[in-house]
N, C-alpha and C positions, 0 to 999 in steps of 0.2 A: 504493500500500500504506500509506503514511504516513497518508493521509486516512482509510482504513478503520480503522486502529488507533486514531486519535484519536476517531472516532465510537464505536467499541466501548468505549473508556474512559468516554466521556460517559454512555452509557446504563447502565453498570454501577456508577456512582458510588454510588448508593443501596444496591445490593447489597453493595458493599465496606464501606460504613459499618455496615450491619446485621451483616455477618460479622466484621469486624475490631474494631469499636468498641462493639458491643453496646449501642445506645442504650436509655435508660430511658424507658418510656412514661409520659407525664404529661399533665396538663390544661393549658389555655391559661395560666392564672394562674401555674402552676409553670414553664411553658415560658418566658414572657417578662414578663408583666405585674407579677409581684412584683419584677422587677429594674429596672424603668424609673422614673426620676424624673419623666419626662413622656412620655405617649403621643404628644403632639403636637410634641415637641421645642420646647416653650415658645412655640409659634407662634400660639396661639389669641388672636384679638382679644377685648378686654374682660377676659378671664381673665388673660392674660399680657402683652398688648400694647395700647397705646392704639389706638382705631379709626382707621384710615387710609383716607380716602375714595378714594385713588388706587390702592388694591390690590383687584383683582378678588376675591381670597379673602375679604377683609373684607366685601364686599357679599354674597357667597354664604353666608357664615356667618350674616349677619343673615337671609337668606332661609330658611336652615335653622331658625333660632330661631322665626320666625313660622310656619313649616310645622308644627313640632311643637306649637306653642301653639294654632294654629287647628284643626289636624287632630284634636286631642284635646279641643277645646272647653275648653281648660285655663285660660282667664282666671278668676281667683278660685277655682280648684278645687284639689283634692288630687291630685297627680300622682306617678307613679313613674317614675324614670329607671333603666331596667334596663341595667347596665353603664356607669356614668358616666365611666370613664376618668380624665380630669383634672378632672371636674366639668362635662362637656359632654354634653348641653345643659342639664343641671339648673341650673347657676349663672347662665346667661344667661336662662333661662326663669323662674327664681324671682321676679324683680321683678314679674312679671305674674300669678303664681299665689298661691293661698292658702298652700300648702305643697308642697314637693317633697322626696321621699325617694329617695336613690340607693341601689341594691342591687348589690353586687359580690362575686364570689367571691374577689377578691384583696384581702387586708388592706392591702397597700401602696397600692392604688388608693383604698381608703376613707380611709386616712391622708392621702394627697395631696389628695383632694377636700375633706376636713375642713379642712386647712390653708388651702386656697385660699378656702374659704367664710369662714373667720375673717379672712384678709387682706383680702378684699373687703367685709367687714362685712355679709355676708348672713346674716340670722337665721332665715329660714324654710326653710332647706334643711339636711337632715342625711343622714348616710351610714351604711349598715349593711352588715356583712359576713355572708355565709352560705356554706355549703358547697355547691359546685356539684352539680347533679343531685339535690338534696334538696328537701323541701317548703320553700317560701319562708315567712319568719317573719311572715306576716300572716294575718288572718282572711279568710274569704270576703267578697267584695263590698266591698273596702276602698277602692279608688281610682276616681276619676272618669275618669282617663285614664292611659295608660301610653305612655312613649316608649322605643323600643328602637333605638339607633343603632349598627348593625354589631356587635351584641352577642349576639343569639340564636344565631348560627352559631358563636360561640366557646364554647358550652356543650357538654358531652359528649353530650347528647341534645336537640337543638333542638325536636323535636316535644313531648317531655315538658315542656320549658321553656314552650312556648306554652300547654300545658294548665294549667300553674301560673299563667301570666299571665291566662288566661281565668278561673280560679277567683277570683283576688283583684281582678278588675275588676268594678265595679258593673254591674248590668243597664242597658243603654243606654250604658255606658262605651265609650270608643274607644281602640284600640291602634294606634299609628302605627309602622311598621316600615321602617327603612332597613337594607339587607343587602348583603353582597358575594356575588353569584352568580358563577359561573365562566365564563359564556359570553364575557365580555370578554377571557378569556385564551386563546382559540382562536388557532390559526395561529402556533405557535412560542413562545408564552409559558407553556406548560404547566409548564416547568421555569424556575425563577428563583432569585434570591438577594437577601438583604438583610444588611447588616452593621450590627449594633446596638452602639453604644458602651455599655460597662458602667461603666468608669472609665478613668483615664489609662493603665492598664497591661493592660487586658483588654477583649475584645469578644466578641460572639457572631455567628458566621457561620450564618445561617439559609438553608437550602436548601428550596425548595418543589417538591413533586412533585404536580401537580394532575391529578386524574382528572375531567375535565369531564363525561363521559357519566354517571358514577355519583355526581357531585356531592359529592366529598370531596377533601380535601387532606392529604397527609402533609408535615409540616414537621420537618426535622431541624435541631437546634440544636447547634452545636459551640462551646463556650466555650473561647476561645483566650487564652493568656497573651501577648498582643500588643495594642498599641494599634490602634484603628480605622484610624488614619492609616497605620500600618505595614502592616497586612493589605491595605488598599486599594492601597497602592503595589505590593505583591508581586503582587496579582491584576490590576493595570492592564495593559491592552494597547492601545497607541495612545490613552491617556487614557480608556479605556473599561473598565468592570468588568462582566462578564456571567457567566452560568452556564457558558458554554463554557470559561472559564479554570479551573473547578474540575474537575480531572482526578484520577485515582488517583495519579499521580506527585506532584502538588501536595499531596494529602492525606498521602501517605507522608512528604513533606518536612517538613510541619509537625506530624506526629503527636505528637512529643515535647512540643509546646506545647499540645496539646488536653487540658484538665483535666476536662471534663464533656461528656457527649453525651446528648441527649434526643431523643425523637420525640413529636410531638403530632398526632393525627388530628382534623381539624375537618370537620364536615358543612356544606356550603354549598347549601341548597336554592335552586333557581331560583324565579322568580316563580310559575310554574305549580305547582310543588310546594308553595310556601307557601299558595297559594289552596286547593289540594286539602286540605291539613292544616287550615287555618282552618275550612273548611266541615265537615270531619269532626268537629272539636272542638266545633262548635256555634255559631260566630259567625253572626249572622242576616244581616249585610250585609258585603260585602267590596268595596272600591274600590281597584283599582290606579290610581294617578294620577300626574300630573306633580308636580314638587316646587317648593317655594319657593326652593330653592337654584338650580334651573334658571331660574326666573323672575327672580331677582336678577341672575344672570349676563347674561341677555338685556337687562335694564334697563341694566346697566353699559355694555354695548356700544352703547346708543343715544346716549350722550353723548360729545362730544369732551372732552378734558382740561380745556378752558376752561369748557365748559358744565356739567360734572358738579357736582352739589351737594356742598358741603364739610361741612356740619354734620349730625350723626347724626340729629337729629330730622326734618329734611327728607328724608333718605335713607330712614329708617324708614317715613315716611308713604307714599312711593312703593312700597317693597317690600311693605308690608302689603297694599296694594290688589292688587298683582300676585300675591302669594301666595294670597290668598283665592280668586282665579280659578283659579290653577294646580292647587291641591289638590282642586278639584271636577271637573277635567277628566280623564275616563277615559283612561288610557294603555294602549297595546298591551302585553299581558302578556309578549310575546316580548322587550320592552325591559328586562325585570326592573326595573320601576319601583318606587317606594315604594308601600306598601300601607297603607290604613286598614281596620281590622276593627272592627265594632260588635257588642257582645254583646247 
């Protein structure tokens, strides 16, 4: 009986939040991006950290850089970074491009990106704020290429967003899309949590309710007057924090410390849905492909620690060659791979 009661509590957590806490519906930037000093937790190589050849992530980050650069034919061209976050990939692509403009619905993200560009001495990148789900502040046929890194699905209407990106892309221009589809969350990961630190005295408990079949996620954000460390300690069970620990009794216990409750719905198209939309909108060629990030990861694995190149120039030369091959290799759409769309 105890196990049945626990399961019943788990599946009704979201209903309890809706009924007892009346969450406010909001957009992604209101939900979290306006509150974050860094979307990457200050982990990005080049932007926040010196490049370290011993770290896999630093190699894959370079792979992603050259992926966006070569997929958009962006060398010496005018590029848009849609949803730049901390200035990624715009600030690492900028040295190779003529101009990069970052567009974001979060004013906080625009400010952070601008500060990072100034600190890094990058003169050919600038960042602009706009209101989500409205006409983008550019004329038709403005950009040679557009980079969208896990950003289209964060807008209220992803298909409308793609229509706008199509409008401002030049004929023959290329859109490169990285996205978070939901197929990776099958088999028990439909419900999940994340604790985001806001400051020393408060954090946000984010609960995910993923509907994989219908390709959307409901995110519930509970701002709590409690440090991230304190909340993590309360939720820990055998040094593990999972959605299973978030029960109705737990929420009732901390209810007095919950100062704000939000809900955000994001639509997460699969690769198949993206391809269907891109064709319908009018893109003349669509290529789901392998990624520079994947190519860089496989390269990293080819070396022993002793053999691995140390200097960035040598590493870049290897990654450039591998990336140029990877982004032209068609990938199965069921993998939800990156997509290049040509206007």
